[in-house]
Every structure is written in C-alpha cells, then in structure tokens.
N, C-alpha and C positions, 0 to 999 in steps of 0.2 A: 384610361388604363391604370389600375392600382399600382403604384410603385412597388417594385420587389421588396423593399425594405419594409414597408407596412405589411405585406401579405406574410412575409417572414415572421414579423412582430407578433401577428395575430395567431399564426402557426405556432409560436413557442408558448401560447397560452393554454394548449391543449393540456401540459401534463397537471397544471392548476385546476383547470376546469373539470378534467375526467373524473376526480372524486366526487364532485357535487352530485351528479345524477345518481351515482352509487349509493351515497347517504339518502337522498330524497326518496328514491324508489324503495329502497328496503324499509324505509321508516313508512312509506305509504303502504307496502305490501302488510306489514305487520298491523297497522291500524285499520286495514282492510278486514283482514283474518279476524281481527278482534270486533269489529263493529257487526259481524254476523252473529255475535252472541248479544242476547237481550240486552244485557247488563250494561253493554259497550256500544249501543247503537249510536250514542251521540259522537262516537269517533269517526261515523261517516262522512259528516262534512270536513273534518281535519284531513281525512284520507284523501278527499277529493282535491283540496288545495295542494297538500304534499305531492300528490301525484302529477299534478298540472306544473308544478316547478321541476320535479324530476323528469317529465317529458321536455320542458324548453331547455334544461341544462344537458339533456341527452342530444337535444339537437344541435346546440353551440358546440358541444363536445365532438359530435360528428363531424361538422363543419371545419372545426379546427383541426382535427385529426386528419381530414383529407388535405388539407394546405400542408400540414407538416409532413406527410407521407411524398408530397411532391418536391418539398425544399430542402429534405434531409435523404440520406441514403441509408435505405433498409433493405432487408430481403422482401423481394417483391411477394413472392407466395404466401409468407405468415402475415404481411402488412395487408395484402389483399382480404385472407379471411377476417383479420382483426376490424378493417374498415367496413366490411358487409355486414358483420356481426353487430358492430356498433350502430349502423344504420338502421337494421332491424329492431334493435332495442329500442331504439327512439321511436320506431313506428308503432311497435306493439305497446310501448308507454302511453302514446297517444290514444291508441284504441281502448286501452284499459281505463285512462281517464275518462274518456265520453261515456263508456259504459257505467262508470261509477256515478258520473254527473247525471245521466239520465236514468239510472237504474235498469237499464236494458240487460237482455240475455241471460238473467237469471244465473243458474248454475254455470253457464259459460264463461261468466267472469272469473270464476275460481279456476278454470282451465287456463285462461288467459294469464291471471296471476301466475301459476306454476310455471307456464312457459317463458314468462318475463323474468323471473327469478332464476331460472336456467339460463337464459340469454346473459343476464348479468354476470353470472359466474364464468360462462364461457368467455365472453368478451374480456373480462377482467384478467383471465389466464393468459389469453392470447396477449394481451397488452404488457403483462408482465414477462412473458417470453421475448417479446421485441426489446424490453428494456435491461433484463438480467439474463437472457439466454433461456432458448427452449427447454432446457433441464434444470431452471431454477427451483421447480417446486419439488423435484425428486432428489436433487443434489445433496441435500443433508442426509438423506436415507441412504446413499451410496457409500460404500467403503472404498478409499482412495489413498493413494501414496502421496498426494497432496492435501494440504489443508486449504479448502476452498476458500475459506473466509480470510484468511491472512496471507496466503500465497506461501507459507512455509513449505520447504522441501523436505520429503520425508528423509531421514539419515540414511547415507548412502554406505553400504557396507566396505567399497572401496572406490573412492573417487576418482581414480585413475582410470578404472574400468568403465565409468559411467559415459554415455553418450551425451557430449557436451550440450547440443541443442535439446533434446528429449528429455534429459533429466534434470538440467539446470535452467537452461534459458526459457524454454516452454513454459513451466510452471510460473515464472516471472511475469511473462507477457500475459498468460492466461487470466492472471487475477488483477493485472494492473492495466491492460490493453484491451482486451478482448470484448468488454461491454460497448466499447465505442467503435471498436476497429475488428468486430468478429463477423461470424457467419450472418447474424441477424440485422448488424447495421455496420455500415462502413463510412464513418465520418470523414470529410474529406477525400472520399472515395479512395480511403486507405484500408485494406484489410491485412491483418496481421497474423491470423491463425493459419494461413497457409503460406508455406515457404515462398513459392514462386510469387504471390501476391505482396509478400512483405519486400521481397526484394527489388520488385517493380516499383513500389511506393505508390504515392495518391496523386490527386490533381497538381500538387505543389511540386511533385518531382520525387526523386529517390529519398529514401529517408536513412538509409544506411550505406555508407561508404566503405566498400569493402578494404580492410586494412587500415582504415583511417577513423578510430571512433570519434576523435575531436572535432573533426569535420562531418559528420554524421549529425542530420537533423533531430534524429531520436535521441541522442546524448544531450546536444545542444538543449532540447526543450525540456528534458529530464533537470538539467542543471540550472534553468532559470528560477528565480524567485517565485514561491509557491503563489504569491498573489498577482504575477504577471498573466497577463491574460493569454499568451501563448505558452505558459508553462503546461506540460503533461506530465501525467494526468491532471485533470482539472483538480483544484484545491478540495472541492467536496468528497473526490474519490480516494480511497486508500492509497498512499504515498510509497514508493519503493524505499527500501531501507538503504543506507550507504553501502553494504555488502552487495546488495542486488544491483546497484548503480555500478560497481565496481566489477561485477561480474559480466555483465551488458558491455562495458567498456571494454574489458580483456577479450570476450567472444568477437566482438567487431574487429578489433586489432589484430587478431589470429586469422582474420580471413572470413569471419561469419559463415563456417563451415555447419551442414546441417547432418552429416553424418559420422564425422570423426569423433573417435573416444578423446577424453581429457588428456590421456598419456599421449597423445599424438600431436597435441596443440602446443607450441611454445608457452612456458610458464615462468614469467618474471618473478623474481622473488618477492615482491610486493603482492602478487595474487595468491602464492603458495598458501599462507595461512587461511586465506578466505575460502580456499577450495578445502583445505583439509576442516574447516569449521564445518563442511557439510557431511562430515562422518560422524559428528556428534548430534545428540538430540538438541533441538531447538531449547535454549534458555528460557526457563521460567521467569517471567518478570517479576521483580522484586524491587527492593529499596535502591537496587543498583541503577534502575531507571529514574531516580530521584529527579524530579524537576522543581525549582525553587517554586515559592508562591508568590514570592515578592514580584510586584509589577516593575518591567523594565523597559525602557525606551527601545524602540526598532533601531536596529543596527543600520549603519550608513551604506547604502545600497553600492555606493561607488568602491567602498572597500571590499564588499563582498564580490563585486564583479572583478575586481583586481585580483583577489584570490583565486577565482575561478578561471581567469585568463591564463592563470598559472599552472591550472590542471588540478587544484584543491577541491575538492567536494565539500562545500558549505550548505548546509541544510536545516531547516528549523528541527528541534528535537520533537516537537509534537504540532499537530495542526492548531492553528491559531495562536502559537507561542512565538515569543520574540526571542528566545533562549535558542542557541545555535551549536551544531556541532560541526568540527572540521575533522576532514579524514584526507591524510596525504598518500591515500592508496595509489592514486595516479602521478603522484609528484613526489619520489623518493628522494630527491636532492633538495636538502634543507639549505637555503641561503639567507643572509641578513634581510633582504628586504620583504620576504615571506613572513619571517619573525616579527617586523615591525609592523606589518598589516595586521597580524593577530594581536599585537598588543593594542591597536586601536579598537579591536572588538572585546576588549577586556571584561565589559560588564554582561556582555550577552553570550560569551563563549563558555559552555561549561563540560562540553566532551571534545577531548582532543585524542585523534589517533595518529601516532607517529611510528607505528611498527613498521617495520623493514625499510627505514629510511636512513639516511646519511647522518643522522643528528649526532652531535658530539656533546660532551659534557658542557664546553662552553656556552653551547646555545640554551642549556637549561636555566641561565641566567635570565632569559626572557620568559621561558616557561613559568619559572617561579613568581613572576610577577603577576601572572593569570590566576589570581586568587579566587576566581569564580567556579573554577574547575572541579567537577565532581567526578569525572572519569579521565582517566590517562592511560594511553597504551604507549610502552615504549618497546614492545617485545621484538627480539630480532635486531637489536642495535647495539651500538659499541659503547653504551654509556656504562659508566663506572661508579664506585662510592663517592670520587669526587663530585660528579654530576648529581647524585642522588640527594647530596647535602643541601643543594640549592632548591629542593621541593618542600623544604620544612615549612614554608610560609603557605602551603596550600591547606589552609584548615579546613576546607570544604569537602577535600577530598575523599571519597568512598570507595573507589575501585582503582588499583594501580597494577597493571602488567608488564612485569620484568622479566617474562620468559625469555630464555636464551640470551640473557645479557651478561656483562662483565660483573656485575654486582654481587658483593659478598655479604654474609651475614653482618658484618660491623657497619656496612654501607645501609642496610636495611633498618637496623637499630636506630639510625638516625632519624629516623621517622616515627618513632613510639609516641612523639607527642600529639600525632594526628588523630584525635579523638574519634573522628568521624569514619576512619577507614574501616570499610565492612570486608573488603575483598582484597587480598593479594596474592599475586601469581606468580610463583617464583621457579618454575619448572625449567631445568637446564639453565639456572644461573649458577654462580659460583659458590653454592651453598654445601657445606661440609656436612657429612651424614650426621655428626654430633651437634650441629648447629640449630637443627629443626626443634628441639625441644626448648632451646634458648630463645628462639623466635617466638614460639607459641605462648612463653610465660610473658614475654614483652609485649604480645598483642593478644590480651586474653578474650577480647570482642571481636578480633578480627579472623575470617576465614582464610588461612593460608594454605594455598592449592600448591602441591609439589607435584603434581602431574601423574603419569603412570596409569591413567583409567583406561578401561575398555570400555567399547560401544556396546550398546545393548542389542541383543540378538532379536530379530525379529521373525515371526513365522514365515513371512515371504523371502526372506534371506537366503540366498544361496553360498554365501561366502562367510567362514568363520574368521571372526576378527578377535585376536589376542592382544592383552595388554603387554606394552613394551617394557622391557627390562631396563630400569636405569643403569 
C-alpha cells in the first residue's frame, strides 16, 4: 500500500501539471489546423508529437486530479464534473493523436479537434471555479458593494445602523477566507461562508470562541508571522489589514452575533475610530504608504511574539517585506515593557498606531528614538505640546495623526523641520481659528487636514450624510 503522505504529495502536483496539457493540446490543435493548408503541411508531424505530449500530460493531470479530490475537501458535485471532463479530455486527446498519426477519419478529425477544444475550455472553467469560486469568471462584470479584489467595504452612510456581520465582517471573510473555506472547498473541513458551519469549526475543533477573541484559533492564526506554516491566510494569498484584524477581534469579543446592528454591540474607545473610518471612502494609495527600498534584516521573532502576547498587532507592511507595522488597537494600555520591546524593532518598525491608547508625553521619549517611522498615529490621546517636542528626531516621518489631542499650534510648529512630512491631521486638536494660516505657511509642502468633511453620497444610499459643524 502506498503511504498516504506520498499519495498526497503526488496529488499536490496537479496544479503544476494541469497547465501542461492545456498548452500542448492548444499548440497541437493550432498546428493541426495549419497543416491542412498546403504550404504548412510540414507542420503535421510536429502536430502529432505535440498532441502525444498533450495526451500524456492530460492523463497525468487526470490521475493527480483524482488523488487531489480524495485527499482534500472540495464540493463533490463540482469536482465530479471537473474530474469527468478532465478524463474525457484525456481520452479525446488520445483519439485525436491516433487519428493524426494514422491519418484516419479524414474530415472526422476536424470534428474531434473541435470537440477537444470545447472540452479544454469547459474543463478549465470548472477547474477555475473550484479554485476561485463558481462566479470567478463573471465576478468582475457584476456591480457590487464590495471590492472583490481587495475586500474593501463600500462606504457605509451610517455605520451604527449597519449589520455588523453582513456589512463589515462577511466582506472580510469573503475575500480572505472563502477561497479555502467556502462552498467549493473546505480545507480542514472548515466552511466559513455559512454562519452555522463557521461556529461549528473544522476537523480541529472550533475556530471562534464566543466573547474571547484572544483564545479563538482564527485570531491566533491571523496574528502568527506570515511565513509561519500555520498562519492564515497563506502568505501567497491577500492578507487582511490591521483594521480588518481589529474588526474581527472586536466582533468575536462582542459575541460573534450574526444579526445585530453595530449600535447594539459594545464599542470600546479603541474600535470607534476603526468603525468610523468605514463611513469614509477608502484612501487612495499614495506616498503615505511609502516603504523604504533599503534592505533590512528580519526582526527578532521572539520580540514579535512577546508583543503579540500583549495583544499588540505586529504585521509586515507588505508581502515579502521585513519592515513592520505595530498597532495597539487591542492593547490601549501603554506600559514601559511594551515600549522597550518596540525599541528592539527600531530598524524594522516604520508604521506605529497608538490612537485611542493611554500614551502620555513621557512615553514619547521612546517613540522619538524610533527614527525609521514614516507613519505615526496619536489620535484620541492626551499628548500635549511637551510630548510633540520629542518627535523632532523623526526625520523620515511622512504621516502624523494628532486628531482630538491637546496639541496646540505652538506644539505643531516644533515639527516644521520635518521635511518629509506629507500629511498632518489636526481635526479637534487645540488649534485656534487664526492659527491655520500660520501652520500652512510653516508647512508649505504638507497637507494639513482640519476635518469637517462630508461623505460622498452614492446612488444606492438611503441616508443623507452632512458635514459636521466645527
């Protein structure tokens, strides 16, 4: 008996093999068609050889595909159709090869060639449906409230009236989880597109512990290093953003309810700005997402693990990058040990989110030593001019959020030597009406955001949103 591990290994060759017969057979069909013309008759011998390789690789693909279907969890109906179409394609490829080699059947070979072409298209479509979802071909043509490629959520006219699961959580799961745990495939026997199946879990047990996100396997796996084999989603798949992780964490902590509106759920101070951001259109990527081109060593995994044990979200800023972002969205209490750990990541840490935390001016001594920072969020904190003075050393800083802080214009002016500063958010800070002109003159190349914007109305909106008065 062949060991299961070897069978599984052979089965996993299917995604690599399956493209070979498509290439060989399509090339063989093209050469066969051309060889019917007098000036291209010499192509007939090449067509025979290529069709032979197409038939061989189609057979190998059918075998490995069958092994994969019994070693992994797929929708049985869809995989059945794909399997039999694949086998039929291999059989027809052999028939056409024999016909070409023996020059049999005359006009019948053209009919067989057309049938083979049709079967390649249908089999490929079914394979794509298994991998990417049954609607993967038509998805780009449909108008949807969610961006299917990136998982961005349509701006909500009133986030408090939104259904937490339907409007916020499900779009995240749909784009990050359904390809492996959806209707067509249930890796580890876990299905996440159905609420009952999601709460039931997979073969390794429950993935969501109601009211306890930190003990939920789904959150634990999301927070593992990207290159860890247990990290989900796999590193080659699109990764959730920090805000999306925070929203999942919040939803589970509030009981993982599938029907309640946002306003009916508890909203700690740290999650309120994340929810409020859903009422704004997604930010267009700009130089605010700047990532240094200089190569940097990988950070110490022990330090990252210690930060994560404190509830601090530490993630790479981009796939295959050693630069990191740290988000205190689930750890609002800033302590000296956490700050010391951040100092150990001085070379790798470029984005730091401390909004809605207990950070005070004295802690900014440590932050001022993180000279690689390009983005810093301090919104909804008690920092003052005294603390801001300690940020003058952050020469690489491009983005600074001081919304709803105690910082005055005098404190902001201390940062005018930061030549890279591109965006400065000061809404609800202690800025007097007459100080805005002074600040704009002091920071001529900086976009100073004073707030008070309105949300764009969409054709599908039913709620009118007006700008708030300052």
